[in-house]
FITOR-53467 format. One record per residue: residue in one letter; x, y, z of N, C-alpha, C in turn. Coordinates in steps of 0.2 Angstrom, whole numbers, plus 5000, padded with zeros to 4 digits. Layout:
aXYZXYZXYZ ...
***
This chain:
m357649904778358149954778358149994785 t358649994788358650024795359050094794 t358850144797359150204797359650214803 a360250234802360650244808360450304812 i360450294818360250354823360950384825 p360950454823361650484825361750484832 e362350484834362550494841362250554844 i361950554850361750614853362250624860 v362550684860362950694866362650754869 t362450754875362250804879362750844882 l362650904884363150944888363350914894 q362950884898363150844904363650784902 g363450744897363850694895364550714892 h364550774889365150804886365650824892 i365350854897365750874902366050814906 l365650764907365850704911366450674907 s366350674900366850634896367550674897 q367450744897368050784898368350774905 q367950764910368250754916368550684917 a368350634913368650574914369350574911 r369550624907370250624905370750644910 y370450664916370950694921370750654927 p371150594929370950554935370950594941 e371350644942371350684948370750734949 a370350734944369750784944369250764950 s369050814953368550804959367850804957 g367750834951367050844949366750904950 t367050944954366851014956366651054950 l367151064946366951104940366351074936 t366251014936365750984932365051004935 w365051004942364451034946364251104944 i364851144944364751214942364451224935 l364751194931364451194924363751164923 s363551114927362851094928362451144930 a362651184935362251244938362151294933 l362651304929362551354923362051334918 s362051264917361551234912360851244915 i360751234921360151234924359851314924 s360351354925360151424925359951444918 a360351424913360151444906359451424904 k359251364906358551334905358051384908 m358251404914357751444918357651514915 i358251544913358251604910357951604903 a358051554899357751544893357051544893 a356751514898356051514899355751574901 q356151614905355951684907355951734901 v356451724896356451764890355951744886 r355751684885355251664880354551694882 r354451704889353751724891353851794894 a354351834892354451904895353851944894 r353551954888353051994886352351964890 l352251904889351651874892351651884900 n352251884903352351894910352451964912 d352452014907352552084909353152094913 v353752064910354352084913354852114908 l354552154904354952194899355052264902 g355552294900355652364902356152374908 a356252434910356652454915356352444922 v356752434927356452434934356452504937 g356852544934356852614937357452634941 s357952584941358552604945359152584940 d359752604942360352594938360752544942 n361152504938361652454941362252494943 v362752454945363352484948363752514942 q363552494936363952524930363652584928 g363052604931362752674929362252664924 e362052594922361652584917360952564920 q360452584916359752564918359652494918 q359452464924359252394924358652374921 q358652324917357952294915357752244919 k357052234919356752184924357052124923 l357252094917357452034916358252024918 d358552084918359252084921359252064928 v358752084932358752074939358552004940 i358051974936357851904937358351854935 a358751874929359251824927359851824932 n359951884935360451884940360351844946 e359651854949359451814954359451734953 i359251714947359351644945360051624946 l360451654943361151634943361451634950 l361351684954361551684961361351634965 r360651614964360351564968360651494966 t360651484960360851414957361551404959 l362051454958362751444959362851434967 g362451474971362551474978362351404981 k362051354977361951294980362451244978 r362951264974363451214972364051214976 h364251154979364851154982365451164978 g365951204981366551214977366551294974 v365951324974365951394972366151434978 a366651474978366851514984366651584983 v366651614977366451684976366151684969 v365551724969365251744963365251814962 a365351844956365351914955364951924949 s364451974949364051984943364152064941 e364052074935364052134932363552184936 e363052154938362452194941362552214949 n363052184952363252194959363852224960 e363852274965364452314966365052274969 e364852224973365352184977365252114975 p365752074975365752004974365351974980 v365051914979364651874984365051814987 i365151814993365551754996365051704997 i365051644994364551594995364651555001 r365251525002365451485007366151465008 n366351445014367051425015366951345015 e367351315010367251245009367751205014 r367751145014368251105018368951115016 e369351115020370051135019370351085014 g370751105009371051065004370551054998 e369951064998369551064992369651114988 r369651104981369751154976369151194976 k369251264975368651304975368751354969 y368151374967368151414960367751484962 c367951534957367651594957367251594950 v366651614950366251624944366051694943 l366151724938365951794936365451784930 f364951834930364551824924364151894923 d363951904916363551954914362851924913 p362351934918361751884918361351894911 l361351954908360951964902361152014898 d361651994894361952044889361452064884 g361452134883361052154877360252154879 s360152164886359452154888358952204885 s359252264883358752314880358452284874 n358752234871358552204865357852164866 l357752154872357152114874356452144872 d356452214872355852254870355652244863 v356152224859356052214852356152144849 a356152094854356252024853356952014850 g357452044851358052034849358451984853 g359051964850359451914854359851944860 v359851904865360151924872360551864874 g360951874879361351814881361651824888 t361951764891362251764897363051744895 i363451784898364151764898364451744904 f364951694904365251674911365951664910 s366251664916366951654917367151614923 i367551564923367651534929368451534930 l368651544936369351554939369451504945 r370051484946370151454952370251504957 e370051494963370151534969370851544970 d371051604971371751624973371751624981 r371951574984371951564991372451614995 r372951644991373351694994373151764994 a372551774991372251834991371951864997 a372051924999371851945005371051955006 t370751975000370051985000369751944994 p369051934994368751894989368851934982 e368752004982368852034976369552024973 a370052024978370752014976370851944972 s370451894975370451834972370251824965 l369851874963369551874956370051914951 l370451954954370851994950371451954947 q371251914942371751874939371651884931 p372251884927372151894920371751834917 g371451854911370951804908371351744906 a371951744905372351684904372351634909 q372151654915372051604921371351574921 q370951584916370251554916370251484915 v369851444919369851374918369251354913 a368751394912368251384908367851454907 a367551454901367151514899366651494894 g366151534893365651524888365051574888 y364651564884364051604884363451564882 i362851594884362151564882361851614878 l361651594872361251644867360551624868 y360051674869359351664869359051694863 g358951654858358651674852358151634849 p358151624842357651574840357751504843 s358451484845358551424849359051454855 t359051414860359551424865360151384864 v360751424864361351394862361851404868 f362151354870362651354875363351344872 t363751384872364451384869364951384875 l365451334875365851324880366551304878 t367051324882367751304882367951284889 i368351234890368651224896369451214894 g369651254889370351254887370551194882 l370051164880370151104875369751114869 g369751174866369351194860368651214862 v368251234857367651254858367051214856 d366551204860366051154858365351194859 m364851174855364251214855363651164856 f363151184860362651144861361951184860 v361451154858360751184857360251144862 l359851184865359351154870358851124865 d358651064866358151024863357551024868 p357051064867356451064871356150994872 a356150954867355850894868356150844873 i356750854875357050814880357350854886 g357350914885357550964891358250964892 a358650944886359450944887359750984882 f360351004883360751034878361150984874 v361050984868361350934863361950964859 r362450924859363050954855362950954848 v363051014845362951024838363651044834 e364151064838364751074835365351054840 e365851014838366350994842367051024839 g367451054843368051084841367951134835 l367451184837367251234832367851274831 r367951294824368551334822368251394818 i368451454820368251514817368551524810 p368151544805368451554798369051604799 a369551594795370151644796369951714793 a369551714789369351784786368651784784 s368351844784367651854781367551934781 k367351954775367252024774366652054778 s366652054784366152084788366452114795 y366152164797366352194804365652204808 s365752214814365252224819365452274824 v365152334823365252394828364652444828 n364652474833364052524834364352594830 e364152594824364352654820364052714822 g363552714826363252774829363752814833 n364352784835364852814839365452834835 r365452824828365952834824366352894825 l366052954825366353014825366753024832 s366652984837367052994843367552934844 f367652894838368152844838368852874837 p369352844840370052874838370152864830 a370552904828370652914820370752844817 g371152804820371352734817370752694816 y370252694820369652654819369252684814 q369152744813368852774808369152764801 q369852764801370252744795370052674793 y370052624798369852554797369152554793 l368652584796368052584793367952614786 d368352664785368452694778368752634773 w369252604776369552554772369152494770 a368752474776368352414775367752424770 q367452484770366952504766367152514759 r367752534758368052544751368152474748 n368252424752368452354750367852304751 g367252334751366652284750366452244756 y366652274762366452234768365752254770 s365452204773364752214776364752234783 s364252274785364152284792363652244795 r363752214801363252164805363352184812 y362852214815362852234822362152224825 a362152174830361552154833361352194840 g361852234843361752264849361852224855 a362052164854362252124860362852084858 m363352084863364052054861363951984860 v363451944864363451874863363151864856 a362651894853362451884847362951894841 d363351954842363851974837364451924837 v364651904843365251854843364951784841 h364351764843364151704840364151694833 r363951754829363951754822364651744819 i365051784823365751784820366151714821 l365951684827366251614828366051574822 l365451574820365151534814365351554807 k365351624806365351654799366051684798 g366351704804366951744803366851824803 g367351864803367251934804367651964810 v367452024811367852054817367252094821 f367352094828366952134832367352184835 l367152244835367452304838367052344843 y367352354849367052404853367652454855 p367752504851368352554852368252594858 p368752624861368752684865368352734862 t368052784866367652834863367852894867 k367652954865367753014870367353014876 k366752974876366352974882366652914886 a366952864883367152804887367852794884 p368352834887369052824884369452764886 a369152724891369452664893369052604889 g368552624885368152564882367552564887 k367052524884366452514887366352444890 l366552394887366452324889366852304895 r366552264899366952244905367452194904 l368052204906368552154905368352084908 m368152084914368052024918367451984916 y366952014914366251984913366151974906 e366452014901366252004894366951994890 a367452034891368052024886368451964887 n368551954894368951894895368651824893 p368051814895367751744893367651744885 m367451794882367451794874368051784871 a368551824874369251814871369551744872 m369351704878369551634878369251594873 l368551604872368251564867368551574860 v368651634858368851654851369551624850 e369951634855370651604854370651534854 q370251494858370151424858369951404851 a369551444848369251424841369751444835 g370351474837370851494832370851564830 g370451604834370451674832370851714836 q370851784836371251834840370751874844 a371051904850370651944854371151994857 l371052064855371552114857371152174861 a371552204866371252264869371552324865 a372152314862372452364857372952324853 p373252354848373752324845374352304849 g374552244849375052214853374852194860 q374252204862373952194869373452144869 r373652084870373152024871372652034876 i372052034875371552044881371651994887 l371851934885371951884891372551894895 d372951944893373551964897373552024901 v372952054900372852114904372752104911 a373152134915373152124923372552164926 p372052144928371452184930371652214937 t371352274938371452314944370752324948 g370252304945369552304948369052264944 i368552234948368152184945367652214939 h367552284940367152314935367552354930 q368152334929368652364924368352364917 r368452414913368252414906368852404901 t368752394895369252384890368952394883 p369352414879369252414872369252344869 v368952324864368952254861369052254854 i369452214851369552194844369552114844 i369052084841369052014842368751984836 g368951924834368651884828369151844824 s369051844818369451804813370151834813 p370751794813371351814814371551864808 d371351854802371551894796371151964797 e370551964800370152024800370452064806 v370652034812370952074817371552104815 a371952064811372552094808372452154804 a371952154800371752214795371552274800 v371252264805371152324810371752344812 v372252304815372852324818373252364813 r373252344806373652374801373352444800 q372752454800372452524800372552564806 l372552534812372752574818373452594818 g373852554815374652564815374852614810 s374452624805374552674799374252734800 s373852744805373452804807373952854810 p373852924808374252974812373952974819 a374452994823374252994830373853054832 
***
């Protein structure tokens, strides 16, 4: 009796098969995604050995966001900048950790160029307690009409050609969309490749759970506090990991809603539109979910005015996002 061997599809094979659907494709985007895959493996190795290599904790300086940089923030940022900098077709790279975008190179005239934005290590403070962290990325076509590199980046999230995240946890998970649904890959250390484990992932329509930092509850607008009161009366569970990648990953698989409301301290919201909200919104929408900055305001339609712009976030299962919107709409102003 022979046992059938299941088909193994690697991330590289998946990307090449998608490229084959478009005869006009140059392969440039494939090379960029390959660079992100290599970066993910390198960062995963650093995360696994963080305590052994004594690279936990802060470096003693703040990033452009005014947040204390962790040692691995700097390492992950450098890995991504160096790896992407060696890929043809990358015109501009922008990182949450750098004040200004980095101009990589001017390519041959007529060659399609891309801009890559990323948060190198979301939730990096979790590393001190072996918690989940991740990398979030967004890819845009370069706007050749733009006067400056920064202006080329200022496109609504709906213009993204690809987006994804890498979760560094018990396994290293690479979740990707190129606008044709959402596919999920897990790094197999035995072969050194990301292997597809989910194809055409669909988020559950409903799940009685929410993810929010309730430590800020008293500074939330009244509508969000009303939603939390409603959810707790109706048997909802709270799940919050302290890293957007880990929270959205769970919601993609199990359902629920992730919230990062405006607060008195951060009235425009805390999460970055370009590096966090836009790529996660594209993923969730491609999986059948919803992603809003506010009732009636789709995240992917927000016109950015700066690369470090912040936004509130309501993202997750469509029924659960609708439940939040109902409570916000019924709350007194």
